[in-house]
C-alpha positions as CSV (number, residue, x, y, z in Angstrom):
1,M,14.7,-40.8,9.0
2,N,14.1,-38.5,6.2
3,L,13.0,-41.0,3.5
4,V,10.1,-43.3,2.9
5,W,10.6,-46.5,0.8
6,D,7.6,-47.7,-1.5
7,N,6.2,-50.9,-0.1
8,D,6.2,-52.2,-3.6
9,R,10.0,-51.5,-4.2
10,G,10.5,-54.3,-6.4
11,A,8.1,-52.9,-8.8
12,T,8.6,-49.1,-8.4
13,G,12.1,-48.7,-6.9
14,L,11.0,-45.4,-5.4
15,T,12.2,-43.6,-2.3
16,W,10.1,-40.6,-1.3
17,L,10.8,-37.7,0.9
18,K,9.2,-38.1,4.3
19,N,8.5,-34.4,4.4
20,A,5.7,-34.3,1.8
21,N,6.3,-30.6,1.4
22,L,10.0,-30.0,2.0
23,A,10.1,-26.8,-0.1
24,D,8.0,-25.2,2.4
25,T,11.0,-25.1,4.8
26,V,14.1,-25.8,2.7
27,D,14.6,-23.8,-0.5
28,F,18.0,-24.8,-1.4
29,G,18.7,-21.2,-2.4
30,V,16.0,-21.5,-5.2
31,T,13.8,-18.5,-5.7
32,G,10.1,-18.6,-6.9
33,I,8.7,-21.1,-4.1
34,A,5.6,-19.7,-2.7
35,A,5.1,-19.4,1.1
36,D,3.2,-22.8,1.2
37,G,5.7,-24.6,-0.8
38,T,4.2,-24.4,-4.0
39,M,5.9,-23.8,-7.1
40,T,5.8,-24.0,-10.8
41,W,7.3,-26.7,-13.0
42,A,10.3,-24.9,-14.0
43,V,10.9,-23.8,-10.5
44,A,10.6,-27.3,-9.3
45,Q,13.2,-28.6,-11.9
46,D,15.5,-25.9,-10.4
47,W,14.7,-27.0,-7.0
48,I,15.4,-30.7,-7.6
49,T,19.0,-29.6,-9.4
50,A,19.7,-27.6,-6.3
51,M,18.6,-30.4,-3.9
52,N,21.0,-32.9,-6.0
53,A,23.9,-30.3,-5.8
54,A,23.2,-30.1,-1.9
55,N,23.3,-34.1,-1.8
56,Y,20.2,-34.1,0.4
57,A,19.9,-37.2,2.5
58,G,23.3,-38.4,1.1
59,T,22.1,-38.8,-2.4
60,N,22.1,-36.6,-5.5
61,G,19.8,-38.8,-7.8
62,W,16.6,-36.9,-6.7
63,R,14.0,-36.2,-9.5
64,L,10.2,-35.3,-9.8
65,W,8.0,-38.3,-10.0
66,S,6.9,-39.4,-13.4
67,A,3.3,-39.0,-14.7
68,L,4.0,-41.5,-17.4
69,N,2.0,-44.7,-17.2
70,S,4.2,-47.6,-15.9
71,N,4.8,-48.8,-19.4
72,G,6.2,-45.4,-20.3
73,T,3.5,-44.4,-22.7
74,D,1.5,-41.0,-22.4
75,P,1.3,-38.9,-19.5
76,C,-1.7,-39.9,-17.4
77,E,-4.0,-37.1,-16.5
78,G,-7.0,-36.7,-14.2
79,F,-8.3,-39.6,-12.1
80,N,-7.4,-43.4,-11.7
81,C,-3.8,-43.1,-13.1
82,T,-2.9,-46.0,-11.2
83,G,0.1,-46.7,-13.3
84,S,2.0,-43.5,-12.7
85,E,4.3,-43.2,-9.8
86,L,2.1,-40.8,-8.0
87,G,-0.9,-42.8,-8.9
88,H,0.7,-46.1,-7.6
89,L,1.4,-44.1,-4.3
90,F,-2.1,-42.6,-4.3
91,Y,-4.2,-45.7,-5.1
92,T,-2.0,-48.9,-4.3
93,E,0.1,-47.6,-1.3
94,G,-2.7,-45.2,0.0
95,G,-5.6,-47.3,-0.7
96,L,-7.4,-44.3,-1.7
97,S,-10.3,-43.8,-4.5
98,Q,-11.1,-41.0,-7.1
99,G,-12.0,-37.7,-5.2
100,Q,-10.3,-38.4,-1.8
101,S,-7.9,-36.2,-0.5
102,I,-4.3,-37.8,0.0
103,T,-4.4,-36.6,3.7
104,S,-7.3,-38.8,4.3
105,S,-5.0,-42.0,4.1
106,T,-3.7,-43.4,7.4
107,A,-1.5,-45.7,5.4
108,L,0.3,-42.6,4.0
109,T,-0.1,-40.1,7.0
110,E,1.7,-42.7,9.2
111,H,4.6,-42.3,7.0
112,F,4.6,-38.8,5.5
113,T,4.6,-35.6,7.3
114,N,3.6,-32.0,6.2
115,M,1.3,-33.5,3.5
116,Q,-1.0,-30.8,1.7
117,S,-4.6,-31.9,0.7
118,S,-4.6,-31.1,-3.0
119,V,-1.5,-29.7,-4.6
120,Y,-0.1,-33.0,-5.9
C-alpha cells in the first residue's frame, strides 16, 4: 500500500504518502528537485500539481501539509507546533518531543519508508 492513514482521521482526515521522500524517486516530470528529493516551496507546488495530474494512487486531491494551527490561525513555526498537520504527525502520532529526529519514532518508521531525519 502506498498510503498511510492518520490514526486520528476523525480529527485530521489526513492520508499521507507511505514513501516519505517520493520525490527522490518520482519527479512527475518536474525539474528543480535535488538528488536527495528536496526542493523549494515553488518546486514543491509544481510537484504536487504534477502528482495530481498523474492521479497518483488513484487520487488528484494531493496537497502539501498545512503549517497553520488547527484553528486556522497563524502559521506555526519552530518547536511544539502540535496543532499543525505535520506537528500532529510528529508529536501526537509519532510520540516525539522537541529536538528528536522524526526517524527516531518507531510509531512512524513502522508505517513510513524513505524518511529523512531533518528536512521536513
